[in-house]
C-alpha positions as CSV (number, residue, x, y, z in Angstrom):
1,X,-0.3,0.1,0.1
2,X,2.8,2.0,0.6
3,X,6.9,2.6,0.1
4,X,9.1,4.6,1.7
5,X,12.2,5.3,0.5
6,X,15.4,6.9,3.5
7,X,18.3,8.8,1.8
8,X,21.5,9.7,3.8
9,X,20.5,12.7,6.2
10,X,24.2,13.6,6.3
11,X,23.6,14.6,2.5
12,X,19.0,15.2,1.7
13,X,19.5,16.8,5.3
14,X,17.1,16.6,8.2
15,X,14.0,17.9,5.8
16,X,14.3,16.6,2.5
17,X,15.6,12.5,2.9
18,X,12.2,11.2,2.4
19,X,10.3,9.9,-1.2
20,X,6.7,8.6,-0.2
21,X,4.8,6.8,-1.9
22,X,1.0,5.9,-0.8
23,X,-1.7,4.1,-3.1
24,X,-5.2,5.2,-2.7
25,X,-8.5,3.7,-4.1
26,X,-8.1,5.9,-6.9
27,X,-4.4,5.1,-8.1
28,X,-4.1,2.1,-10.8
29,X,-1.7,-0.8,-10.4
30,X,1.9,-0.3,-11.2
31,X,4.6,-2.9,-11.9
32,X,7.3,-0.8,-10.9
33,X,8.8,2.1,-9.6
34,X,11.8,4.8,-11.0
35,X,13.3,7.5,-8.5
36,X,15.2,9.9,-9.2
37,X,17.9,12.4,-7.9
38,X,20.8,15.1,-9.0
39,X,23.8,14.6,-8.8
40,X,26.4,11.5,-9.5
41,X,27.2,10.0,-5.8
42,X,26.8,6.8,-4.3
43,X,23.7,7.4,-1.3
44,X,22.8,5.2,0.9
45,X,19.1,3.8,1.1
46,X,16.7,2.2,3.2
47,X,13.7,1.1,1.1
48,X,10.2,0.4,3.2
49,X,7.5,-1.9,1.0
50,X,4.3,-1.8,3.1
51,X,2.4,-4.4,1.7
52,X,-1.4,-5.6,1.4
53,X,-1.8,-8.4,2.7
54,X,-6.0,-8.6,2.4
């Protein structure tokens, strides 16, 4: 039902390090995600997928 990507706080700061997507009832099904960012530096991130098992 939702996806959260937490980027390195040291590079992106405390207010700009989260990317969030939340599915609503009106959201069409999707096969994948693409996240883009500026820069060419490797970045540590944590990906959280919150699934609906019903």
